[in-house]
N, CA, C and O atoms as a Tinker XYZ file with bonds, in Angstrom:
   380  protein
     1  N    -16.327000   25.705000   23.040000    73     2
     2  CA   -15.824000   25.829000   21.678000    64     1     3
     3  C    -16.479000   24.749000   20.828000    63     2     4     5
     4  O    -16.322000   23.566000   21.129000    81     3
     5  N    -17.193000   25.106000   19.799000    73     3     6
     6  CA   -17.815000   24.096000   18.942000    64     5     7
     7  C    -16.760000   23.244000   18.263000    63     6     8     9
     8  O    -15.664000   23.714000   17.955000    81     7
     9  N    -17.099000   22.001000   18.037000    73     7    10
    10  CA   -16.163000   21.119000   17.350000    64     9    11
    11  C    -16.836000   20.530000   16.120000    63    10    12    13
    12  O    -18.050000   20.639000   15.947000    81    11
    13  N    -16.047000   19.917000   15.286000    73    11    14
    14  CA   -16.566000   19.289000   14.075000    64    13    15
    15  C    -17.325000   18.020000   14.425000    63    14    16    17
    16  O    -17.088000   17.429000   15.478000    81    15
    17  N    -18.238000   17.593000   13.551000    73    15    18
    18  CA   -18.966000   16.344000   13.806000    64    17    19
    19  C    -18.006000   15.160000   13.922000    63    18    20    21
    20  O    -16.976000   15.105000   13.251000    81    19
    21  N    -18.367000   14.227000   14.782000    73    19    22
    22  CA   -17.573000   13.016000   14.988000    64    21    23
    23  C    -18.428000   11.833000   14.564000    63    22    24    25
    24  O    -19.580000   11.712000   14.982000    81    23
    25  N    -17.871000   10.967000   13.744000    73    23    26
    26  CA   -18.599000    9.791000   13.276000    64    25    27
    27  C    -18.104000    8.563000   14.025000    63    26    28    29
    28  O    -16.917000    8.240000   13.987000    81    27
    29  N    -19.014000    7.882000   14.702000    73    27    30
    30  CA   -18.674000    6.686000   15.469000    64    29    31
    31  C    -19.571000    5.534000   15.044000    63    30    32    33
    32  O    -20.678000    5.743000   14.546000    81    31
    33  N    -19.083000    4.320000   15.246000    73    31    34
    34  CA   -19.865000    3.123000   14.935000    64    33    35
    35  C    -20.546000    2.618000   16.201000    63    34    36    37
    36  O    -20.072000    2.886000   17.305000    81    35
    37  N    -21.661000    1.885000   16.053000    73    35    38
    38  CA   -22.315000    1.291000   17.232000    64    37    39
    39  C    -21.317000    0.463000   18.038000    63    38    40    41
    40  O    -20.503000   -0.278000   17.486000    81    39
    41  N    -21.404000    0.613000   19.357000    73    39    42
    42  CA   -20.519000   -0.132000   20.246000    64    41    43
    43  C    -19.241000    0.597000   20.607000    63    42    44    45
    44  O    -18.576000    0.234000   21.577000    81    43
    45  N    -18.886000    1.618000   19.845000    73    43    46
    46  CA   -17.662000    2.367000   20.128000    64    45    47
    47  C    -17.873000    3.326000   21.297000    63    46    48    49
    48  O    -18.974000    3.442000   21.833000    81    47
    49  N    -16.801000    4.006000   21.677000    73    47    50
    50  CA   -16.845000    4.962000   22.785000    64    49    51
    51  C    -16.622000    6.375000   22.268000    63    50    52    53
    52  O    -15.719000    6.632000   21.472000    81    51
    53  N    -17.466000    7.281000   22.740000    73    51    54
    54  CA   -17.342000    8.698000   22.407000    64    53    55
    55  C    -16.590000    9.393000   23.531000    63    54    56    57
    56  O    -16.905000    9.191000   24.704000    81    55
    57  N    -15.613000   10.199000   23.192000    73    55    58
    58  CA   -14.868000   10.969000   24.187000    64    57    59
    59  C    -14.905000   12.440000   23.789000    63    58    60    61
    60  O    -14.464000   12.815000   22.703000    81    59
    61  N    -15.441000   13.269000   24.687000    73    59    62
    62  CA   -15.564000   14.701000   24.431000    64    61    63
    63  C    -14.900000   15.485000   25.552000    63    62    64    65
    64  O    -15.003000   15.119000   26.723000    81    63
    65  N    -14.222000   16.558000   25.190000    73    63    66
    66  CA   -13.576000   17.414000   26.183000    64    65    67
    67  C    -14.265000   18.768000   26.235000    63    66    68    69
    68  O    -14.772000   19.266000   25.230000    81    67
    69  N    -14.273000   19.347000   27.418000    73    67    70
    70  CA   -14.890000   20.652000   27.645000    64    69    71
    71  C    -13.865000   21.528000   28.363000    63    70    72    73
    72  O    -13.536000   21.283000   29.523000    81    71
    73  N    -13.366000   22.545000   27.672000    73    71    74
    74  CA   -12.391000   23.468000   28.247000    64    73    75
    75  C    -13.136000   24.570000   28.991000    63    74    76    77
    76  O    -13.963000   25.275000   28.411000    81    75
    77  N    -12.839000   24.711000   30.271000    73    75    78
    78  CA   -13.528000   25.668000   31.134000    64    77    79
    79  C    -12.785000   27.005000   31.151000    63    78    80    81
    80  O    -11.556000   27.042000   31.224000    81    79
    81  N    -13.542000   28.096000   31.082000    73    79    82
    82  CA   -12.943000   29.422000   31.263000    64    81    83
    83  C    -13.925000   30.294000   32.034000    63    82    84    85
    84  O    -15.139000   30.139000   31.909000    81    83
    85  N    -13.391000   31.204000   32.826000    73    83    86
    86  CA   -14.238000   32.111000   33.592000    64    85    87
    87  C    -14.610000   31.602000   34.968000    63    86    88    89
    88  O    -15.195000   32.336000   35.764000    81    87
    89  N    -14.282000   30.368000   35.257000    73    87    90
    90  CA   -14.503000   29.794000   36.588000    64    89    91
    91  C    -13.619000   28.562000   36.720000    63    90    92    93
    92  O    -13.033000   28.105000   35.739000    81    91
    93  N    -13.523000   28.029000   37.924000    73    91    94
    94  CA   -12.688000   26.854000   38.130000    64    93    95
    95  C    -13.541000   25.594000   38.186000    63    94    96    97
    96  O    -14.670000   25.607000   38.677000    81    95
    97  N    -12.983000   24.521000   37.680000    73    95    98
    98  CA   -13.669000   23.228000   37.633000    64    97    99
    99  C    -14.120000   22.796000   39.019000    63    98   100   101
   100  O    -15.180000   22.190000   39.177000    81    99
   101  N    -13.308000   23.114000   40.022000    73    99   102
   102  CA   -13.595000   22.648000   41.379000    64   101   103
   103  C    -14.568000   23.545000   42.144000    63   102   104   105
   104  O    -14.938000   23.229000   43.275000    81   103
   105  N    -14.990000   24.668000   41.536000    73   103   106
   106  CA   -15.857000   25.595000   42.274000    64   105   107
   107  C    -17.318000   25.566000   41.835000    63   106   108   109
   108  O    -18.177000   26.123000   42.518000    81   107
   109  N    -17.607000   24.934000   40.721000    73   107   110
   110  CA   -18.977000   24.869000   40.208000    64   109   111
   111  C    -19.250000   23.497000   39.593000    63   110   112   113
   112  O    -18.337000   22.822000   39.116000    81   111
   113  N    -20.512000   23.102000   39.614000    73   111   114
   114  CA   -20.912000   21.930000   38.844000    64   113   115
   115  C    -20.950000   22.327000   37.372000    63   114   116   117
   116  O    -21.383000   23.424000   37.021000    81   115
   117  N    -20.494000   21.421000   36.524000    73   115   118
   118  CA   -20.631000   21.601000   35.082000    64   117   119
   119  C    -21.476000   20.451000   34.567000    63   118   120   121
   120  O    -21.172000   19.282000   34.808000    81   119
   121  N    -22.530000   20.793000   33.863000    73   119   122
   122  CA   -23.493000   19.790000   33.412000    64   121   123
   123  C    -23.234000   19.384000   31.969000    63   122   124   125
   124  O    -22.759000   20.173000   31.151000    81   123
   125  N    -23.560000   18.134000   31.685000    73   123   126
   126  CA   -23.496000   17.610000   30.326000    64   125   127
   127  C    -24.924000   17.443000   29.824000    63   126   128   129
   128  O    -25.767000   16.847000   30.494000    81   127
   129  N    -25.178000   17.972000   28.649000    73   127   130
   130  CA   -26.514000   17.984000   28.057000    64   129   131
   131  C    -26.356000   17.596000   26.588000    63   130   132   133
   132  O    -25.339000   17.903000   25.967000    81   131
   133  N    -27.352000   16.928000   26.043000    73   131   134
   134  CA   -27.294000   16.626000   24.619000    64   133   135
   135  C    -28.643000   16.914000   23.967000    63   134   136   137
   136  O    -29.673000   16.990000   24.636000    81   135
   137  N    -28.612000   17.070000   22.653000    73   135   138
   138  CA   -29.842000   17.339000   21.909000    64   137   139
   139  C    -29.815000   16.591000   20.579000    63   138   140   141
   140  O    -29.128000   16.997000   19.642000    81   139
   141  N    -30.571000   15.493000   20.505000    73   139   142
   142  CA   -30.693000   14.798000   19.218000    64   141   143
   143  C    -31.399000   15.705000   18.211000    63   142   144   145
   144  O    -32.201000   16.556000   18.597000    81   143
   145  N    -31.110000   15.530000   16.944000    73   143   146
   146  CA   -31.716000   16.365000   15.903000    64   145   147
   147  C    -33.240000   16.321000   15.985000    63   146   148   149
   148  O    -33.843000   15.248000   16.005000    81   147
   149  N    -33.852000   17.502000   16.031000    73   147   150
   150  CA   -35.302000   17.602000   16.047000    64   149   151
   151  C    -35.959000   17.257000   17.365000    63   150   152   153
   152  O    -37.185000   17.197000   17.451000    81   151
   153  N    -35.157000   17.028000   18.397000    73   151   154
   154  CA   -35.707000   16.665000   19.705000    64   153   155
   155  C    -35.283000   17.678000   20.760000    63   154   156   157
   156  O    -34.476000   18.569000   20.496000    81   155
   157  N    -35.836000   17.528000   21.951000    73   155   158
   158  CA   -35.526000   18.476000   23.021000    64   157   159
   159  C    -34.221000   18.109000   23.724000    63   158   160   161
   160  O    -33.669000   17.025000   23.534000    81   159
   161  N    -33.752000   19.038000   24.534000    73   159   162
   162  CA   -32.527000   18.822000   25.305000    64   161   163
   163  C    -32.709000   17.678000   26.295000    63   162   164   165
   164  O    -33.794000   17.476000   26.840000    81   163
   165  N    -31.640000   16.942000   26.513000    73   163   166
   166  CA   -31.648000   15.827000   27.469000    64   165   167
   167  C    -30.478000   16.001000   28.431000    63   166   168   169
   168  O    -29.322000   16.052000   28.011000    81   167
   169  N    -30.784000   16.092000   29.717000    73   167   170
   170  CA   -29.739000   16.221000   30.730000    64   169   171
   171  C    -29.072000   14.867000   30.943000    63   170   172   173
   172  O    -29.747000   13.851000   31.110000    81   171
   173  N    -27.749000   14.862000   30.935000    73   171   174
   174  CA   -27.003000   13.616000   31.071000    64   173   175
   175  C    -26.406000   13.433000   32.461000    63   174   176   177
   176  O    -26.353000   12.319000   32.981000    81   175
   177  N    -25.957000   14.530000   33.055000    73   175   178
   178  CA   -25.313000   14.437000   34.355000    64   177   179
   179  C    -24.426000   15.646000   34.585000    63   178   180   181
   180  O    -24.422000   16.591000   33.796000    81   179
   181  N    -23.678000   15.604000   35.669000    73   179   182
   182  CA   -22.779000   16.722000   35.963000    64   181   183
   183  C    -21.488000   16.211000   36.571000    63   182   184   185
   184  O    -21.403000   15.074000   37.036000    81   183
   185  N    -20.498000   17.066000   36.558000    73   183   186
   186  CA   -19.235000   16.800000   37.240000    64   185   187
   187  C    -18.738000   18.123000   37.787000    63   186   188   189
   188  O    -19.212000   19.185000   37.386000    81   187
   189  N    -17.799000   18.061000   38.685000    73   187   190
   190  CA   -17.255000   19.297000   39.247000    64   189   191
   191  C    -16.937000   19.172000   40.705000    63   190   192   193
   192  O    -15.835000   18.758000   41.065000    81   191
   193  N    -17.876000   19.521000   41.560000    73   191   194
   194  CA   -17.654000   19.474000   43.004000    64   193   195
   195  C    -17.741000   18.025000   43.482000    63   194   196   197
   196  O    -18.783000   17.381000   43.356000    81   195
   197  N    -16.665000   17.535000   44.018000    73   195   198
   198  CA   -16.680000   16.151000   44.504000    64   197   199
   199  C    -16.954000   15.182000   43.369000    63   198   200   201
   200  O    -16.418000   15.330000   42.271000    81   199
   201  N    -17.794000   14.187000   43.637000    73   199   202
   202  CA   -18.127000   13.198000   42.629000    64   201   203
   203  C    -19.232000   13.715000   41.723000    63   202   204   205
   204  O    -20.042000   14.546000   42.134000    81   203
   205  N    -19.264000   13.231000   40.509000    73   203   206
   206  CA   -20.317000   13.608000   39.583000    64   205   207
   207  C    -21.531000   12.711000   39.751000    63   206   208   209
   208  O    -21.532000   11.780000   40.556000    81   207
   209  N    -22.549000   13.005000   38.987000    73   207   210
   210  CA   -23.779000   12.210000   39.008000    64   209   211
   211  C    -24.272000   12.071000   37.577000    63   210   212   213
   212  O    -24.241000   13.028000   36.804000    81   211
   213  N    -24.728000   10.873000   37.230000    73   211   214
   214  CA   -25.226000   10.623000   35.881000    64   213   215
   215  C    -26.686000   10.211000   35.932000    63   214   216   217
   216  O    -27.110000    9.525000   36.863000    81   215
   217  N    -27.450000   10.625000   34.943000    73   215   218
   218  CA   -28.840000   10.186000   34.839000    64   217   219
   219  C    -28.867000    8.665000   34.672000    63   218   220   221
   220  O    -27.961000    8.090000   34.069000    81   219
   221  N    -29.887000    8.026000   35.197000    73   219   222
   222  CA   -29.986000    6.564000   35.157000    64   221   223
   223  C    -29.944000    6.014000   33.734000    63   222   224   225
   224  O    -29.491000    4.892000   33.507000    81   223
   225  N    -30.414000    6.801000   32.790000    73   223   226
   226  CA   -30.382000    6.409000   31.374000    64   225   227
   227  C    -28.981000    6.005000   30.926000    63   226   228   229
   228  O    -28.821000    5.150000   30.054000    81   227
   229  N    -27.970000    6.624000   31.527000    73   227   230
   230  CA   -26.593000    6.419000   31.083000    64   229   231
   231  C    -25.769000    5.577000   32.056000    63   230   232   233
   232  O    -24.554000    5.460000   31.897000    81   231
   233  N    -26.410000    5.003000   33.044000    73   231   234
   234  CA   -25.705000    4.210000   34.044000    64   233   235
   235  C    -24.915000    3.086000   33.382000    63   234   236   237
   236  O    -25.434000    2.353000   32.540000    81   235
   237  N    -23.664000    2.968000   33.774000    73   235   238
   238  CA   -22.809000    1.925000   33.231000    64   237   239
   239  C    -22.181000    2.262000   31.893000    63   238   240   241
   240  O    -21.334000    1.515000   31.404000    81   239
   241  N    -22.582000    3.379000   31.290000    73   239   242
   242  CA   -22.034000    3.768000   29.984000    64   241   243
   243  C    -21.322000    5.113000   30.015000    63   242   244   245
   244  O    -20.502000    5.406000   29.144000    81   243
   245  N    -21.630000    5.924000   31.009000    73   243   246
   246  CA   -21.113000    7.294000   31.044000    64   245   247
   247  C    -20.088000    7.468000   32.151000    63   246   248   249
   248  O    -20.272000    7.015000   33.281000    81   247
   249  N    -19.009000    8.135000   31.791000    73   247   250
   250  CA   -17.955000    8.443000   32.765000    64   249   251
   251  C    -17.518000    9.886000   32.543000    63   250   252   253
   252  O    -17.311000   10.314000   31.408000    81   251
   253  N    -17.381000   10.628000   33.632000    73   251   254
   254  CA   -16.876000   11.994000   33.530000    64   253   255
   255  C    -15.630000   12.129000   34.393000    63   254   256   257
   256  O    -15.559000   11.586000   35.495000    81   255
   257  N    -14.667000   12.849000   33.884000    73   255   258
   258  CA   -13.450000   13.115000   34.647000    64   257   259
   259  C    -13.162000   14.609000   34.578000    63   258   260   261
   260  O    -13.637000   15.310000   33.684000    81   259
   261  N    -12.381000   15.076000   35.532000    73   259   262
   262  CA   -12.004000   16.491000   35.545000    64   261   263
   263  C    -10.508000   16.622000   35.771000    63   262   264   265
   264  O     -9.892000   15.823000   36.476000    81   263
   265  N     -9.950000   17.635000   35.164000    73   263   266
   266  CA    -8.536000   17.959000   35.296000    64   265   267
   267  C     -8.471000   19.405000   35.771000    63   266   268   269
   268  O     -8.509000   20.339000   34.969000    81   267
   269  N     -8.371000   19.574000   37.087000    73   267   270
   270  CA    -8.391000   20.920000   37.668000    64   269   271
   271  C     -7.268000   21.806000   37.138000    63   270   272   273
   272  O     -7.477000   22.988000   36.864000    81   271
   273  N     -6.081000   21.230000   36.998000    73   271   274
   274  CA    -4.923000   22.041000   36.614000    64   273   275
   275  C     -5.042000   22.586000   35.190000    63   274   276   277
   276  O     -4.510000   23.654000   34.889000    81   275
   277  N     -5.732000   21.866000   34.324000    73   275   278
   278  CA    -5.901000   22.313000   32.937000    64   277   279
   279  C     -7.306000   22.829000   32.641000    63   278   280   281
   280  O     -7.638000   23.118000   31.491000    81   279
   281  N     -8.133000   22.944000   33.687000    73   279   282
   282  CA    -9.516000   23.424000   33.537000    64   281   283
   283  C    -10.254000   22.668000   32.435000    63   282   284   285
   284  O    -10.885000   23.263000   31.561000    81   283
   285  N    -10.158000   21.347000   32.503000    73   283   286
   286  CA   -10.731000   20.509000   31.461000    64   285   287
   287  C    -11.631000   19.432000   32.059000    63   286   288   289
   288  O    -11.286000   18.799000   33.057000    81   287
   289  N    -12.788000   19.237000   31.432000    73   287   290
   290  CA   -13.687000   18.146000   31.787000    64   289   291
   291  C    -13.787000   17.217000   30.593000    63   290   292   293
   292  O    -13.728000   17.657000   29.445000    81   291
   293  N    -13.938000   15.938000   30.868000    73   291   294
   294  CA   -14.069000   14.959000   29.796000    64   293   295
   295  C    -15.283000   14.084000   30.031000    63   294   296   297
   296  O    -15.549000   13.651000   31.152000    81   295
   297  N    -16.006000   13.833000   28.970000    73   295   298
   298  CA   -17.149000   12.921000   28.985000    64   297   299
   299  C    -16.807000   11.728000   28.112000    63   298   300   301
   300  O    -16.354000   11.891000   26.979000    81   299
   301  N    -17.024000   10.526000   28.639000    73   299   302
   302  CA   -16.880000    9.306000   27.840000    64   301   303
   303  C    -18.200000    8.561000   27.886000    63   302   304   305
   304  O    -18.741000    8.297000   28.960000    81   303
   305  N    -18.710000    8.226000   26.716000    73   303   306
   306  CA   -19.955000    7.475000   26.602000    64   305   307
   307  C    -19.656000    6.228000   25.789000    63   306   308   309
   308  O    -19.334000    6.309000   24.604000    81   307
   309  N    -19.766000    5.073000   26.436000    73   307   310
   310  CA   -19.404000    3.813000   25.789000    64   309   311
   311  C    -20.639000    3.085000   25.264000    63   310   312   313
   312  O    -21.774000    3.468000   25.547000    81   311
   313  N    -20.390000    2.037000   24.502000    73   311   314
   314  CA   -21.485000    1.237000   23.963000    64   313   315
   315  C    -22.460000    2.062000   23.147000    63   314   316   317
   316  O    -23.675000    1.962000   23.316000    81   315
   317  N    -21.915000    2.875000   22.263000    73   315   318
   318  CA   -22.755000    3.808000   21.510000    64   317   319
   319  C    -23.867000    3.109000   20.730000    63   318   320   321
   320  O    -23.690000    2.019000   20.188000    81   319
   321  N    -25.018000    3.778000   20.696000    73   319   322
   322  CA   -26.205000    3.299000   19.986000    64   321   323
   323  C    -26.638000    4.375000   18.998000    63   322   324   325
   324  O    -26.187000    5.518000   19.076000    81   323
   325  N    -27.501000    4.010000   18.082000    73   323   326
   326  CA   -27.993000    4.975000   17.091000    64   325   327
   327  C    -28.628000    6.178000   17.772000    63   326   328   329
   328  O    -28.497000    7.307000   17.299000    81   327
   329  N    -29.314000    5.936000   18.878000    73   327   330
   330  CA   -30.012000    7.030000   19.579000    64   329   331
   331  C    -29.064000    7.984000   20.314000    63   330   332   333
   332  O    -29.508000    8.995000   20.858000    81   331
   333  N    -27.774000    7.674000   20.334000    73   331   334
   334  CA   -26.799000    8.579000   20.947000    64   333   335
   335  C    -26.360000    9.682000   19.984000    63   334   336   337
   336  O    -25.596000   10.571000   20.360000    81   335
   337  N    -26.841000    9.621000   18.753000    73   335   338
   338  CA   -26.515000   10.663000   17.778000    64   337   339
   339  C    -27.164000   11.975000   18.222000    63   338   340   341
   340  O    -28.388000   12.071000   18.309000    81   339
   341  N    -26.333000   12.984000   18.502000    73   339   342
   342  CA   -26.840000   14.237000   19.066000    64   341   343
   343  C    -25.735000   15.279000   19.082000    63   342   344   345
   344  O    -24.563000   14.974000   18.858000    81   343
   345  N    -26.134000   16.515000   19.350000    73   343   346
   346  CA   -25.176000   17.572000   19.671000    64   345   347
   347  C    -24.983000   17.534000   21.184000    63   346   348   349
   348  O    -25.959000   17.498000   21.934000    81   347
   349  N    -23.738000   17.540000   21.630000    73   347   350
   350  CA   -23.421000   17.441000   23.056000    64   349   351
   351  C    -22.876000   18.773000   23.545000    63   350   352   353
   352  O    -22.085000   19.425000   22.863000    81   351
   353  N    -23.314000   19.168000   24.747000    73   351   354
   354  CA   -22.923000   20.453000   25.319000    64   353   355
   355  C    -22.475000   20.285000   26.766000    63   354   356   357
   356  O    -22.917000   19.374000   27.466000    81   355
   357  N    -21.589000   21.178000   27.199000    73   355   358
   358  CA   -21.293000   21.307000   28.625000    64   357   359
   359  C    -21.710000   22.715000   29.036000    63   358   360   361
   360  O    -21.579000   23.662000   28.261000    81   359
   361  N    -22.206000   22.841000   30.247000    73   359   362
   362  CA   -22.707000   24.141000   30.706000    64   361   363
   363  C    -22.520000   24.283000   32.206000    63   362   364   365
   364  O    -22.773000   23.345000   32.962000    81   363
   365  N    -22.081000   25.442000   32.630000    73   363   366
   366  CA   -21.889000   25.713000   34.052000    64   365   367
   367  C    -23.226000   25.897000   34.757000    63   366   368   369
   368  O    -24.155000   26.501000   34.220000    81   367
   369  N    -23.300000   25.368000   35.960000    73   367   370
   370  CA   -24.484000   25.578000   36.788000    64   369   371
   371  C    -24.462000   27.001000   37.329000    63   370   372   373
   372  O    -23.433000   27.464000   37.823000    81   371
   373  N    -25.592000   27.695000   37.239000    73   371   374
   374  CA   -25.656000   29.054000   37.767000    64   373   375
   375  C    -25.821000   29.007000   39.277000    63   374   376   377
   376  O    -26.266000   28.004000   39.835000    81   375
   377  N    -25.459000   30.096000   39.926000    73   375   378
   378  CA   -25.531000   30.144000   41.388000    64   377   379
   379  C    -26.953000   30.388000   41.838000    63   378   380
   380  O    -27.217000   30.462000   43.039000    81   379
C-alpha cells in the first residue's frame, strides 16, 4: 500500500511497515528495496524465514522485525543521511 511522503531530519530514525497479504510472513523471504530519485533500485536486505540479512551498506543502521500474527514487517533505518532519501519498497521473493 503506497504511503504519503515522510520528512525526516538527519540523524533521525525512519520506521516503515509492510502489510503482507497473499502469503505468510514465515513462509517466504520479503525483501526491502529502495530507489533514490533518478537512480536505480538498491537492495537493502530481507526478513522472513528465520533471521534476516542486511546489505553491508546498512550494517549497524538497519533493523527488520516481523509480526507473524498480524502479517506485518517493519523496517527501521537509524542515523538518517541525505542519501537515504528514496522511495522504499517491500517485495516477496518468488519461488
